[in-house]
N, C-alpha and C positions, 0 to 999 in steps of 0.2 A: 504493500500500500504506500502510495506517495505520502511524503511528509505533509503536504498541503491538505490532502484528503483526511489524514489522521487528525490534524488540528480542527478541521470542520466537524468531524464526528465527535471530537472532544467537547467543542463548544455546544453542540446540540445536546449531548448527554448531560452536560453541566446545567443547561437551561431546563431540561426535563426534571432533573433532581431538585433544582431550586423551586420550580412550580409545584412539585409534589410536596415539598416541605412546607412552603408557605400556605398552600391550600388546605393543609391539614392542621394548621395552627388556628387557635382561637383569635378572632379579630378583636382588637381593643381600640376603641375610638377615643378622641380627645375628651369626650364627655365623661369617660370612665375615670379620668384623672381630675375631674372638676372638684373643687373644694366643697366640703359639706356646708350647706347653708346654715347661717347662724340662727338659732331659735331660743336664745336665752332671755334674761331679764332686762338687758340693756337695749336701748334704741340708738342705733348708730347713724350718724349723719356725715356725709362727705362734705366738708366745708369748702375745700378747694382741691381740685385734682393736681394743680401745679401752682404752688406758692411762688411768690416773687423771688425767693431765694433759690439757688441752684439745687438740683438733685444731690443727695449725699447719703452716705452711710455714717453712722456714729455722730449724728447731730446731738447736741445737748440743749435742754430747755430748762428754763426756770421762770417762776412767776415772781414779778417784781413791779411795784408801783401799779398794780392792777393791770398788768400787761403780760403777754407771753414774750419771752426773749429766747431766740435761737442763736447759738454760737458754735462755730467750728464744725468739724466733720471732714469726711473724705469722699472724693468722687473719682474713682479710677477711670471714668469715662470723660473727664475734663480734657478738652482738646486745646483750649486757648490760653491756659495759664496753669497756676499751681493746683495740683489735685488735693492739697491739704488747705482747708479754708481757715482764715483768721478774721472772718466777718462777723458782724453783730446785727441782728434784725429784731424788730419789736412789732407787736400787733395787739390791738385792743379786742379783736374779734376772731382771730385765727384765719381770716380771709384776706384782709389787706395788710401788707407788711411794709414797714419802713426800714430802709438801710441806715443804720446808725454809723457804722464805719466798715470799710472794706479792708482795713489794715491795722488791726489791733496789735499792740506790741508783744503779745504772747505768741504771735505767729501761728502758723498752721498747726491745728491740734485735732487729735481724735483720741477716744478713750479717756478724755478728761471728765471732770465733774463740775457742775454748777450748783451753788446753793444761795439762797437768800438768808443772810445772817446779820444779826445786830451784835457788834462787838463792843457796844457801849457808846458808839458815836452815831448811831442810827443805822437803819437797814441799808445793806449794800449787796451787790452781787460779788460772790467769791468764785474764782475759777481755780481749780485745783488739779495739779498733775497732768497725766496723759502722755501721749507720744507726740512729739513736735517735729515738724519738717520745715526747714527754712529754704525756700527756693533759691534765693540769691547766693547763699553761702554753701548750700548742700548739706548743712548740718541736720542730722537726724538723731534725736535723743529721747530716751525716756526721761520724764520730768518729775520733780518733787517740789516745784515752785508753786507759789500762791499769789494770785493777782486779785485786786479789789477795785470795784468801780461803783459809783453812785448814779451814773447816767449811761453806762454802756459804751461811752465814747472815750472818756478819760480814765486811764488805768494806772494804778499804783502797785508796784511790785513790793509786797509786804513780806514775802519769804523767798529768798534767792534759792536757786537750785544748788544742791550739794551732792557729794559722792561719798556717802557713808559706807562702812562695812555692812555686810548683810545682817549681821547680828548686833549692829549698833543699837543701843537703847535710847539714844538721844535724838535721833531723826529717822523718819521713815524713808525706805529705799525708793528711788525713782521707779515709777510704774504707770501702767495704763489699766483701765477697766476696774478700779477699786469700787467698793460700795461706799456711799457717802450720804449721810443724812444729818439733819439738824433737829435737836430735841432738847428738852430740859430735864435734867436729872439732879435731884437733891437741891432744887432751887437755882441751879446754874445752867445757863444755855451753853451747849457744846456743838461743835462740828465733829462728827464721828467719821473716821475713815477706816475701812477694813477690806482685806483681801486685795486682789489684783494680780498683775503679772509683769515681769520684766525679762530682759535678756542680758546675760553677762558677756562681756567682750573677751576675745582671746581664747574662746572655747569652741569645740565642735558644736555645730548648730543643733544637733540632736539632743545635747545635754545642757544647752545654754539657757533655756527658758526656766525661770523660777516662778512658782505660784506661791502666794502668801496666804497665811491664816492669822495674821496679826491684827490688832485693833489699836488705833490711835485716836486721841481726841484733843480738841483745842478750844480755848475760850476767845481767841482773837484771830485765828488763821495763820498766825506767825510762829507761835510757840506751841509745840505738840508734846503730849504725854503718852507714853506707851503703857498699855494696860496688860496686866498679867491675867490672861483669859483662858477659859476652857477652849478645847479644840472644836471649832465648828466646821473644820475641813478646809484645806487649801482650795482656793477657787478664784476664777476670773470670769468676767462677763456674766456674773451672777445677778439675779434679780434682788432688789432690796426695797424696803419701804419703812415708814414709821407711822404709828397711829397717834391720836390725840393724847393718849395716856403715856407716851414715851416708850412704848414697846417697839423695838427694832426687829425687823424681819429680814431674813435672807434665805435664798434657795437656789439650787441648780448652779449652772455655770460650766466652766471647763477646768480641768486639773492636769491635762497632759497625760503622757504615759506614766503608769505607776507600777512599781515592781516590789514594793516593800510592805504591802498590806497583809493583814492576817489571813491565814488560810489561802494564800496565793490569790487573793482578790485583786481586781483591776482598778479599784477605787480606794482613795485614801482611808476611808472609814467604811464600816459595814453599811450604814444608813446615810451615806454622804448626800444622797439626793433628797432627803427629807427636808421639811421646813424647819429652820432654826430661829429661835427668838431669844431676845435678851432685854432686860429692863435696866441694865447698868453698864453694858458693854463688856462685862467680865464673865458673868454666868450665862451660858447659852443652853437652851432647852430644845431638844429634838422633838418635833411634833409630826405625827401622821396617823391617820386612821384609815387603813386600807379597805375597811368595810364600806366607807363612804366615797372613796375615790380610787380610781385605777392608778396604781403606782407608775404605770408606763407614761402617764401624763407629766410626771415629775422630772423625767429625763430631758431637760432642755436647757439651752444657754442662749445668750443674746436676747433674752426675753425681758419683760418689765412687770413690775408689781406696783399697784397703787392702792392706798387705803381710801375707800370711798363709801359713804353711807353705812358706816359701821362694819364693813367687810374688807378683807384683802382680796383684790381681784388680780389674778395672774394671767397675763396676756401672751400672745404668740412668741415663738422663738425658733431655734434650730436644734440640731442634735448636740449631744455632749461628746466628751473625749473618746468614748469607748466604741462608737459606731461611725459608719461613713456619713459624710455631710449630707443632710437634707433638711428641708423645713416645710415640705408639703404633706407630711404625714399628719393625720388628725391629732396624734399624740403630742405634736409640737405646736399646733395652732389652736387647740381647744382652750376654753376658758374655765379655770377652776377657782374656787373661792374658799376663804376661811374666815369665820366670824369670831375667832378667838377661842372657840370650843370645838366646833364641827367643821369638817371639810365638805365641799359640795362641788358638783359639776354643773356649771352654769349652762354650757353648751359644748357639744363636740364639734360644732361648726365655727365658722369665722366670717365676720362682716368686713373686716378691714384688709382682706387678702392675707395670705401667709407672708410673714416678714420676720426679720430679726435685725438687731442693732439699729433700732429706731429710738425715738424719744417719746416719753409718756409722762403726763402730769395731770393733777386735778386743778381746774381753773374754772371760775364762774359756775361752780356746782356741777361740773361735767368732767368726765374723763377725756383727755386729749391724747391722740396718737399722731406723731409727726415724722415723716420721712422714713429712712432706713432702707434696707434691701428687701424688695418685694418679689413675689412670684410673677407678677404681671409685667413689671418694667425694670427690674433690677433696682439700682439706686433710685430713690424717689424723693419728691418734694410735696407729696400729698398731705393733707391735714384732715383728720377725722375727729368728731366729738361724739360722746355718748352720754345719755341720761338714763337713770333707773326708771323702769316702767312702774 
């Protein structure tokens, strides 16, 4: 048989095999991958599909002077300039946004935190830590600096960045994605900072990432005290919130590869994924009732928590360290709640699209969700609000 004829027969045979295989497979349409429709207690409203600020992952939001303030974030799709943003935007309604500055002195940031805090001189915005990228100099650093502003435009550096030893008890190590809340304990207002991650230089990348389980607090944003705490589990990109009684909550996140757990486990502690609470930053209590909630819903990171109308509401996220990356599984976008005693499933569906690394806050008696990475458009600038039915 000629070589040309042999190739022709081979192509025909391959085509027949392919047709046979695909015709015997079950056909799955796009609709089979559609997200489950939200059917919970919240009424969600799309305030704007595209805010005036550019699409971004890891935006941060804070409520200040009865406005929403969005600052920083990262857009890998930015084609005209720096993909790390140092901009500040404010809005009275979540629909119309005003650019306050496009060049804040803290430079491009992601994984940073914003809080509204009164250090005794009146309320101000505090920007804390994160990962910074400076386009002009090429500098890329994990940060432990703190900036303060009373108008979003003029900023004061109240804590310069330092390079302490990992076990230094006098200052917290530079990091991104820490938990950060403001509350009153013992009659004193504090900023609390806990967890997060960093990378050490001069090491193999596989072993360079460090995850934290420390707790620090400050009365002014400049001076920090390290607390001797229970182990709530090393974690980064964890959800966190605080209620009106001063109870701090944290849950989920990432912890990287782990080889030293008991019984050859792959997580730092046996119940690492459970909800942890504290009323003093020192003593942490593990909470979960698997009768009321499917534990598979707890394995998520890049998600958010808000305390709203007497309940903790846990919103969409992505997978954790032990499984392949995804955020379109209902276990990662369903909404679960905790009222201080009982857990509950609000909905296995989602109204705001599957997403992670977005911003969320309570403002004007509503829950707000802003930007992040979504299943629909990737990095986004959409803004949603929700009220309790």
